[in-house]
N, C-alpha and C positions, 0 to 999 in steps of 0.2 A: 497447421503448425500440427507436431503428437506431444505429449505428457511430459517429453525429456524437454522439448523447445520453451512448452509454456511456464513449465520451472524455473527454466533457465532466463528465462526473459524478468521472469519476476523476482531471482532474486537478484537480478541487477539494477532492477527499478527497488527494489528493495533497502538495496543498497542508498542510492543514489537521495532514497527518502528522509534516508536514516543520517544520511550529510548535509543532508539541505535543513532538516529540523531536529537538532540535535537533540531537541530533550523525548524524540522518539526509542525506544525501546524495539529489543527483537524479540521483547512475549507482543508488544504492539501489532506486531504487521505477523504473528505466525495464524494463518488459517490454512484449509483448505484449498488447494488453489478454485471447487468450485465454487465458493460457495462469498460470492465477490462481496454479496451487502455486509457479511461478519466485518468485512474491511474496512466500507466506510461508517458502518457503527463506531467502530471502536477511532479510528481515527475523528469519524463529526463529536465525536465524546473531547478526544486528545485535544486539540486544535479550534474546540469550538466553531468550526465551520459549518458552512450546507452542504448539501450529496454537489451542488455544483462546484462548487469552493475546491473539493477532497477531488473531484474528477480534472478540476485546472491544474492541480500541484501532481497527480498520478499522470494526467497525460507532460507536465511540464517539464517533464525528470527524463 
């Protein structure tokens, strides 16, 4: 998977997350593609969930 495909995939997932969890903002989901840990940290704080729960949410969208 090249960088463009990864970015497109993230944009799709991000859109789905924003629809599923209405109080998330675009700013909550801004991060460098290669810094996955950052997004998990932001989502953990915003949602009050564990890393495993966040992974399940992301995989489910």
